[in-house]
C-alpha positions as a LaTeX table, in Angstrom:
\begin{tabular}{lrrr}
\hline
Residue & $x$ (\AA) & $y$ (\AA) & $z$ (\AA) \\
\hline
Unk1 & 0.00 & 0.00 & 0.00 \\
Unk2 & 1.21 & 3.48 & $-0.85$ \\
Unk3 & 1.09 & 6.32 & 1.63 \\
Unk4 & $-1.66$ & 8.92 & 1.09 \\
Unk5 & $-0.60$ & 12.41 & 0.06 \\
Unk6 & $-2.24$ & 15.81 & 0.16 \\
Unk7 & $-4.48$ & 16.98 & $-2.65$ \\
Unk8 & $-1.93$ & 19.57 & $-3.77$ \\
Unk9 & 0.85 & 16.95 & $-3.85$ \\
Unk10 & $-1.43$ & 14.59 & $-5.77$ \\
Unk11 & $-2.07$ & 17.32 & $-8.34$ \\
Unk12 & 1.67 & 17.81 & $-8.84$ \\
Unk13 & 2.20 & 14.05 & $-9.20$ \\
Unk14 & $-0.62$ & 13.74 & $-11.75$ \\
Unk15 & 0.90 & 16.50 & $-13.87$ \\
Unk16 & 4.35 & 14.94 & $-13.69$ \\
Unk17 & 2.92 & 11.55 & $-14.69$ \\
Unk18 & 1.61 & 13.10 & $-17.91$ \\
Unk19 & 5.26 & 12.71 & $-19.04$ \\
Unk20 & 6.52 & 9.83 & $-16.87$ \\
Unk21 & 9.94 & 9.64 & $-18.51$ \\
Unk22 & 10.62 & 13.35 & $-18.22$ \\
Unk23 & 13.16 & 14.67 & $-15.72$ \\
Unk24 & 12.06 & 17.92 & $-14.08$ \\
Unk25 & 14.19 & 20.70 & $-12.73$ \\
Unk26 & 13.02 & 22.83 & $-9.83$ \\
Unk27 & 12.06 & 25.59 & $-12.25$ \\
Unk28 & 10.11 & 23.13 & $-14.43$ \\
Unk29 & 8.12 & 21.96 & $-11.40$ \\
Unk30 & 7.30 & 25.55 & $-10.46$ \\
Unk31 & 6.02 & 26.14 & $-13.97$ \\
Unk32 & 4.10 & 22.88 & $-13.92$ \\
Unk33 & 2.37 & 23.81 & $-10.67$ \\
Unk34 & 2.17 & 27.49 & $-11.66$ \\
Unk35 & 3.59 & 28.69 & $-8.38$ \\
Unk36 & 6.38 & 31.02 & $-7.35$ \\
Unk37 & 6.29 & 29.79 & $-3.76$ \\
Unk38 & 9.51 & 27.78 & $-3.56$ \\
Unk39 & 8.89 & 26.73 & 0.04 \\
Unk40 & 5.53 & 25.20 & $-0.84$ \\
Unk41 & 7.01 & 23.42 & $-3.83$ \\
Unk42 & 9.84 & 21.88 & $-1.80$ \\
Unk43 & 7.35 & 20.69 & 0.83 \\
Unk44 & 5.20 & 19.03 & $-1.86$ \\
Unk45 & 8.22 & 17.38 & $-3.48$ \\
Unk46 & 9.42 & 16.11 & $-0.11$ \\
Unk47 & 5.95 & 14.71 & 0.58 \\
Unk48 & 5.95 & 12.88 & $-2.76$ \\
Unk49 & 9.46 & 11.55 & $-2.19$ \\
Unk50 & 8.56 & 10.26 & 1.27 \\
Unk51 & 5.60 & 8.43 & $-0.29$ \\
Unk52 & 7.88 & 7.07 & $-3.07$ \\
Unk53 & 5.94 & 8.97 & $-5.74$ \\
Unk54 & 9.00 & 10.95 & $-6.87$ \\
Unk55 & 12.67 & 10.06 & $-7.09$ \\
Unk56 & 15.87 & 12.02 & $-7.63$ \\
Unk57 & 17.80 & 11.34 & $-10.83$ \\
Unk58 & 21.24 & 12.71 & $-11.67$ \\
Unk59 & 21.51 & 14.18 & $-15.16$ \\
Unk60 & 24.59 & 15.94 & $-16.42$ \\
Unk61 & 25.87 & 16.52 & $-12.93$ \\
Unk62 & 22.57 & 18.06 & $-11.77$ \\
Unk63 & 19.71 & 16.53 & $-9.79$ \\
Unk64 & 16.33 & 16.19 & $-11.44$ \\
Unk65 & 12.95 & 14.91 & $-10.26$ \\
Unk66 & 11.05 & 12.08 & $-11.92$ \\
Unk67 & 7.56 & 10.81 & $-11.17$ \\
Unk68 & 7.00 & 7.22 & $-10.13$ \\
Unk69 & 3.77 & 5.43 & $-10.98$ \\
Unk70 & 1.48 & 4.20 & $-8.22$ \\
Unk71 & 2.35 & 0.61 & $-9.12$ \\
Unk72 & 6.08 & 1.27 & $-8.85$ \\
Unk73 & 5.59 & 3.29 & $-5.67$ \\
Unk74 & 3.77 & 0.38 & $-4.07$ \\
Unk75 & 6.81 & $-1.79$ & $-4.77$ \\
Unk76 & 9.12 & 0.58 & $-2.95$ \\
Unk77 & 6.87 & 0.84 & 0.09 \\
Unk78 & 6.96 & $-2.95$ & 0.46 \\
Unk79 & 10.76 & $-3.07$ & 0.29 \\
Unk80 & 13.31 & $-2.72$ & 3.02 \\
Unk81 & 15.82 & 0.11 & 2.66 \\
Unk82 & 18.49 & $-2.32$ & 1.44 \\
Unk83 & 16.12 & $-3.84$ & $-1.11$ \\
Unk84 & 15.06 & $-0.41$ & $-2.35$ \\
Unk85 & 18.69 & 0.64 & $-2.81$ \\
Unk86 & 19.54 & $-2.53$ & $-4.72$ \\
Unk87 & 16.39 & $-2.21$ & $-6.82$ \\
Unk88 & 17.30 & 1.38 & $-7.76$ \\
Unk89 & 20.68 & 0.26 & $-9.11$ \\
Unk90 & 19.09 & $-2.58$ & $-11.07$ \\
Unk91 & 16.50 & $-0.17$ & $-12.46$ \\
Unk92 & 19.23 & 2.27 & $-13.53$ \\
Unk93 & 21.02 & $-0.49$ & $-15.47$ \\
Unk94 & 18.10 & $-0.69$ & $-17.92$ \\
Unk95 & 18.17 & $-3.41$ & $-20.56$ \\
Unk96 & 21.88 & $-4.09$ & $-20.03$ \\
Unk97 & 21.37 & $-5.44$ & $-16.53$ \\
Unk98 & 23.87 & $-5.27$ & $-13.68$ \\
Unk99 & 26.35 & $-7.82$ & $-12.31$ \\
Unk100 & 25.94 & $-8.90$ & $-8.69$ \\
Unk101 & 29.55 & $-7.94$ & $-8.01$ \\
Unk102 & 28.81 & $-4.43$ & $-9.25$ \\
Unk103 & 25.72 & $-4.23$ & $-7.02$ \\
Unk104 & 27.83 & $-5.18$ & $-4.01$ \\
Unk105 & 30.46 & $-2.56$ & $-4.88$ \\
Unk106 & 27.91 & 0.23 & $-5.41$ \\
Unk107 & 25.83 & $-0.50$ & $-2.31$ \\
Unk108 & 28.76 & $-1.44$ & $-0.04$ \\
Unk109 & 26.53 & $-4.11$ & 1.48 \\
Unk110 & 27.73 & $-7.50$ & 2.72 \\
Unk111 & 27.46 & $-10.35$ & 0.23 \\
Unk112 & 24.88 & $-12.17$ & 2.37 \\
Unk113 & 22.65 & $-9.07$ & 2.52 \\
Unk114 & 22.89 & $-8.56$ & $-1.24$ \\
Unk115 & 22.04 & $-12.22$ & $-1.87$ \\
Unk116 & 19.07 & $-12.10$ & 0.52 \\
Unk117 & 17.68 & $-8.90$ & $-1.03$ \\
Unk118 & 18.09 & $-10.22$ & $-4.57$ \\
Unk119 & 16.26 & $-13.42$ & $-3.67$ \\
Unk120 & 13.41 & $-11.44$ & $-2.09$ \\
Unk121 & 13.08 & $-9.10$ & $-5.08$ \\
Unk122 & 13.22 & $-12.04$ & $-7.49$ \\
Unk123 & 10.54 & $-13.96$ & $-5.56$ \\
Unk124 & 8.26 & $-10.93$ & $-5.81$ \\
Unk125 & 8.94 & $-10.75$ & $-9.56$ \\
Unk126 & 10.38 & $-7.26$ & $-9.31$ \\
Unk127 & 13.65 & $-8.40$ & $-10.91$ \\
Unk128 & 14.97 & $-11.40$ & $-12.85$ \\
Unk129 & 18.35 & $-12.95$ & $-13.57$ \\
Unk130 & 19.52 & $-13.14$ & $-17.17$ \\
Unk131 & 22.39 & $-14.71$ & $-19.10$ \\
Unk132 & 24.86 & $-12.64$ & $-21.08$ \\
Unk133 & 26.62 & $-13.99$ & $-24.16$ \\
Unk134 & 29.55 & $-11.68$ & $-23.38$ \\
Unk135 & 29.85 & $-12.79$ & $-19.76$ \\
Unk136 & 28.25 & $-16.25$ & $-19.49$ \\
Unk137 & 29.61 & $-16.92$ & $-15.99$ \\
Unk138 & 28.25 & $-13.72$ & $-14.45$ \\
Unk139 & 24.98 & $-13.47$ & $-12.55$ \\
Unk140 & 23.23 & $-10.44$ & $-14.02$ \\
Unk141 & 19.94 & $-8.89$ & $-12.91$ \\
Unk142 & 17.47 & $-6.54$ & $-14.57$ \\
Unk143 & 13.88 & $-5.41$ & $-13.99$ \\
Unk144 & 11.35 & $-8.19$ & $-14.46$ \\
Unk145 & 9.29 & $-6.42$ & $-17.15$ \\
Unk146 & 12.23 & $-5.52$ & $-19.41$ \\
Unk147 & 13.71 & $-7.46$ & $-22.31$ \\
Unk148 & 17.52 & $-7.76$ & $-22.46$ \\
Unk149 & 19.34 & $-5.79$ & $-25.14$ \\
Unk150 & 20.90 & $-7.45$ & $-28.16$ \\
Unk151 & 24.32 & $-6.87$ & $-26.60$ \\
Unk152 & 23.25 & $-9.14$ & $-23.73$ \\
Unk153 & 21.34 & $-11.83$ & $-25.63$ \\
Unk154 & 23.47 & $-11.86$ & $-28.78$ \\
Unk155 & 20.40 & $-11.21$ & $-30.94$ \\
Unk156 & 18.43 & $-13.79$ & $-32.90$ \\
Unk157 & 21.45 & $-16.02$ & $-33.47$ \\
Unk158 & 21.64 & $-17.11$ & $-29.84$ \\
Unk159 & 19.34 & $-19.39$ & $-27.86$ \\
Unk160 & 19.92 & $-19.59$ & $-24.11$ \\
Unk161 & 23.24 & $-17.77$ & $-24.66$ \\
Unk162 & 24.41 & $-20.46$ & $-27.12$ \\
Unk163 & 25.03 & $-19.82$ & $-30.80$ \\
Unk164 & 22.17 & $-21.53$ & $-32.68$ \\
Unk165 & 24.09 & $-22.88$ & $-35.67$ \\
Unk166 & 21.18 & $-25.04$ & $-36.82$ \\
Unk167 & 18.92 & $-22.00$ & $-37.03$ \\
Unk168 & 21.57 & $-20.02$ & $-38.95$ \\
Unk169 & 22.23 & $-22.90$ & $-41.38$ \\
Unk170 & 18.51 & $-23.25$ & $-42.08$ \\
Unk171 & 18.13 & $-19.54$ & $-42.79$ \\
Unk172 & 21.12 & $-19.26$ & $-45.14$ \\
Unk173 & 19.87 & $-22.33$ & $-47.02$ \\
Unk174 & 16.44 & $-20.78$ & $-47.50$ \\
Unk175 & 17.91 & $-17.43$ & $-48.55$ \\
Unk176 & 20.27 & $-19.06$ & $-51.06$ \\
Unk177 & 17.49 & $-21.10$ & $-52.67$ \\
Unk178 & 15.24 & $-18.03$ & $-52.92$ \\
Unk179 & 17.95 & $-15.87$ & $-54.51$ \\
Unk180 & 19.17 & $-18.68$ & $-56.78$ \\
Unk181 & 15.66 & $-19.39$ & $-58.08$ \\
Unk182 & 15.30 & $-15.71$ & $-58.96$ \\
Unk183 & 18.78 & $-15.48$ & $-60.49$ \\
Unk184 & 18.60 & $-18.60$ & $-62.67$ \\
Unk185 & 14.92 & $-19.61$ & $-62.87$ \\
Unk186 & 15.52 & $-21.96$ & $-65.83$ \\
Unk187 & 18.01 & $-23.99$ & $-63.84$ \\
Unk188 & 15.32 & $-24.90$ & $-61.32$ \\
Unk189 & 12.67 & $-25.90$ & $-63.84$ \\
Unk190 & 12.12 & $-29.45$ & $-65.15$ \\
Unk191 & 13.12 & $-30.13$ & $-68.79$ \\
Unk192 & 10.61 & $-28.55$ & $-71.15$ \\
Unk193 & 10.46 & $-27.54$ & $-74.82$ \\
Unk194 & 9.88 & $-24.00$ & $-73.57$ \\
Unk195 & 13.19 & $-23.90$ & $-71.68$ \\
Unk196 & 16.21 & $-22.86$ & $-73.73$ \\
Unk197 & 18.79 & $-25.59$ & $-73.00$ \\
Unk198 & 21.68 & $-23.20$ & $-73.50$ \\
Unk199 & 20.18 & $-20.81$ & $-70.98$ \\
Unk200 & 19.52 & $-23.70$ & $-68.58$ \\
Unk201 & 23.13 & $-24.82$ & $-68.59$ \\
Unk202 & 24.98 & $-21.58$ & $-69.18$ \\
Unk203 & 22.66 & $-18.73$ & $-68.19$ \\
Unk204 & 24.66 & $-15.90$ & $-69.72$ \\
Unk205 & 21.82 & $-13.41$ & $-70.01$ \\
Unk206 & 18.51 & $-12.49$ & $-68.42$ \\
Unk207 & 19.89 & $-13.28$ & $-65.00$ \\
Unk208 & 17.69 & $-12.00$ & $-62.20$ \\
Unk209 & 18.64 & $-10.36$ & $-58.96$ \\
Unk210 & 17.05 & $-9.89$ & $-55.55$ \\
Unk211 & 17.32 & $-6.95$ & $-53.17$ \\
Unk212 & 17.50 & $-7.28$ & $-49.43$ \\
Unk213 & 13.93 & $-6.07$ & $-48.86$ \\
Unk214 & 12.58 & $-8.84$ & $-51.09$ \\
Unk215 & 14.51 & $-11.41$ & $-49.07$ \\
Unk216 & 13.20 & $-9.94$ & $-45.81$ \\
Unk217 & 9.61 & $-9.94$ & $-47.11$ \\
Unk218 & 9.96 & $-13.55$ & $-48.27$ \\
Unk219 & 11.17 & $-14.71$ & $-44.85$ \\
Unk220 & 8.47 & $-12.73$ & $-43.06$ \\
Unk221 & 5.54 & $-13.66$ & $-45.30$ \\
Unk222 & 6.39 & $-17.37$ & $-45.16$ \\
Unk223 & 6.92 & $-17.42$ & $-41.38$ \\
Unk224 & 10.34 & $-18.95$ & $-41.86$ \\
Unk225 & 11.74 & $-17.47$ & $-38.65$ \\
Unk226 & 9.95 & $-17.46$ & $-35.30$ \\
Unk227 & 12.08 & $-14.50$ & $-34.17$ \\
Unk228 & 12.01 & $-11.06$ & $-35.74$ \\
Unk229 & 14.85 & $-10.42$ & $-38.17$ \\
Unk230 & 15.76 & $-6.86$ & $-39.09$ \\
Unk231 & 17.52 & $-5.80$ & $-42.28$ \\
Unk232 & 20.94 & $-5.92$ & $-40.64$ \\
Unk233 & 20.29 & $-9.54$ & $-39.65$ \\
Unk234 & 19.47 & $-10.43$ & $-43.27$ \\
Unk235 & 22.55 & $-8.58$ & $-44.45$ \\
Unk236 & 24.72 & $-10.57$ & $-42.05$ \\
Unk237 & 23.34 & $-13.85$ & $-43.43$ \\
Unk238 & 23.95 & $-12.67$ & $-46.99$ \\
Unk239 & 27.55 & $-11.85$ & $-46.09$ \\
Unk240 & 27.98 & $-15.43$ & $-44.89$ \\
Unk241 & 26.74 & $-16.67$ & $-48.27$ \\
Unk242 & 29.07 & $-14.26$ & $-50.09$ \\
Unk243 & 31.98 & $-15.55$ & $-48.03$ \\
Unk244 & 31.03 & $-19.13$ & $-49.01$ \\
Unk245 & 30.90 & $-18.03$ & $-52.69$ \\
Unk246 & 27.19 & $-18.81$ & $-52.91$ \\
Unk247 & 26.02 & $-15.25$ & $-53.43$ \\
Unk248 & 27.55 & $-12.21$ & $-55.04$ \\
Unk249 & 26.62 & $-8.59$ & $-54.36$ \\
Unk250 & 25.93 & $-6.33$ & $-57.30$ \\
Unk251 & 28.44 & $-3.47$ & $-56.96$ \\
Unk252 & 26.22 & $-1.08$ & $-58.91$ \\
Unk253 & 23.09 & $-1.63$ & $-56.80$ \\
Unk254 & 23.40 & $-1.57$ & $-52.99$ \\
Unk255 & 21.99 & $-4.56$ & $-51.07$ \\
Unk256 & 21.19 & $-6.47$ & $-54.27$ \\
Unk257 & 22.35 & $-10.04$ & $-54.80$ \\
Unk258 & 22.69 & $-12.89$ & $-57.27$ \\
Unk259 & 23.49 & $-16.53$ & $-56.69$ \\
Unk260 & 26.74 & $-17.84$ & $-58.14$ \\
Unk261 & 26.40 & $-20.43$ & $-60.89$ \\
Unk262 & 28.95 & $-22.66$ & $-59.15$ \\
Unk263 & 26.66 & $-22.84$ & $-56.10$ \\
Unk264 & 23.74 & $-23.86$ & $-58.32$ \\
Unk265 & 25.75 & $-26.72$ & $-59.81$ \\
Unk266 & 27.08 & $-27.71$ & $-56.40$ \\
Unk267 & 23.52 & $-28.00$ & $-55.11$ \\
Unk268 & 22.63 & $-30.36$ & $-57.96$ \\
Unk269 & 20.65 & $-27.96$ & $-60.14$ \\
Unk270 & 21.28 & $-26.90$ & $-63.71$ \\
Unk271 & 21.17 & $-29.55$ & $-66.42$ \\
Unk272 & 24.05 & $-31.00$ & $-68.42$ \\
Unk273 & 23.43 & $-30.92$ & $-72.16$ \\
Unk274 & 24.25 & $-34.60$ & $-72.59$ \\
Unk275 & 21.42 & $-35.50$ & $-70.19$ \\
Unk276 & 18.82 & $-33.10$ & $-71.59$ \\
Unk277 & 16.44 & $-34.85$ & $-74.02$ \\
Unk278 & 15.42 & $-31.50$ & $-75.52$ \\
Unk279 & 18.85 & $-30.86$ & $-77.04$ \\
Unk280 & 19.21 & $-31.76$ & $-80.68$ \\
Unk281 & 21.54 & $-34.77$ & $-81.36$ \\
Unk282 & 23.77 & $-32.75$ & $-83.70$ \\
Unk283 & 24.21 & $-30.10$ & $-81.02$ \\
Unk284 & 25.12 & $-32.81$ & $-78.50$ \\
Unk285 & 27.85 & $-34.12$ & $-80.80$ \\
Unk286 & 29.20 & $-30.61$ & $-81.18$ \\
Unk287 & 29.36 & $-30.20$ & $-77.42$ \\
Unk288 & 31.15 & $-33.54$ & $-77.02$ \\
Unk289 & 34.00 & $-32.21$ & $-79.14$ \\
Unk290 & 36.26 & $-30.65$ & $-76.47$ \\
Unk291 & 38.27 & $-28.75$ & $-79.06$ \\
Unk292 & 35.18 & $-27.10$ & $-80.50$ \\
Unk293 & 35.34 & $-23.33$ & $-80.53$ \\
Unk294 & 31.72 & $-23.25$ & $-79.37$ \\
Unk295 & 32.56 & $-25.50$ & $-76.44$ \\
Unk296 & 35.50 & $-23.27$ & $-75.48$ \\
Unk297 & 33.23 & $-20.26$ & $-75.81$ \\
Unk298 & 30.73 & $-21.80$ & $-73.38$ \\
Unk299 & 33.57 & $-22.67$ & $-70.97$ \\
Unk300 & 34.64 & $-19.02$ & $-71.03$ \\
Unk301 & 31.10 & $-17.84$ & $-70.41$ \\
Unk302 & 30.71 & $-20.27$ & $-67.53$ \\
Unk303 & 33.98 & $-19.07$ & $-65.99$ \\
Unk304 & 32.76 & $-15.49$ & $-66.10$ \\
Unk305 & 29.42 & $-16.28$ & $-64.51$ \\
Unk306 & 30.77 & $-18.32$ & $-61.59$ \\
\hline
\end{tabular}
């Protein structure tokens, strides 16, 4: 239960709560309450601080006042002084969290007191312990209702602080197939009279490309990932594929990609002329002649496209 306050103090608190994240100077509070009576203002602020409705926050070397919601104030009134002090440091750490050793150093409390207070706050679901990919052996705490930052969790590539290689491999496989099918659509189609066999084997023209937004939309619309991936996440996966020589970035168009022809062949797509029933017999014989100028021409084209 929170402590009751006077009507005038309640009015000031209500006005401050209109902008709960705002830090107020003394002058700003006078303007908010429309009073020039500094003594009255200080008495009201002290009343709100005693009731845990207002807290002091240091900003740029100066002290500011910030409103605390009724829900948060009720938490503080149920805490011991040691718990309240520890909670305030955990709150100040935000989404980064704070190491238990740092809490002990800042509060100058004995280890047993810190441990007892943390356990009490955790049991009341005011705080929670989290794992950090940067410091996996450290016990880190943050407010219960906050989500850890990417710096702490490692982003979508980590599960329980462990690199999820299976998830990454699945995503890069899906991205490669999507880009490859757009780059060389004929190579992924079954033999057909409508498919130019030369284009199917050596796609030297009409190659497609895919930009990063199309890849992101494809992953999102097909529910491929159960975690949200931002553009930078997609870009990181594409860079892995570029490193593996499975994608190439178009230098003239930012964030636009094509699959490499060598990766298509490596994956078992693209048809050899000798195995394609749609290729004329005379053309097959020509291709079987390794000294043929046409064959050498196709080898050159293939080298350029891989």
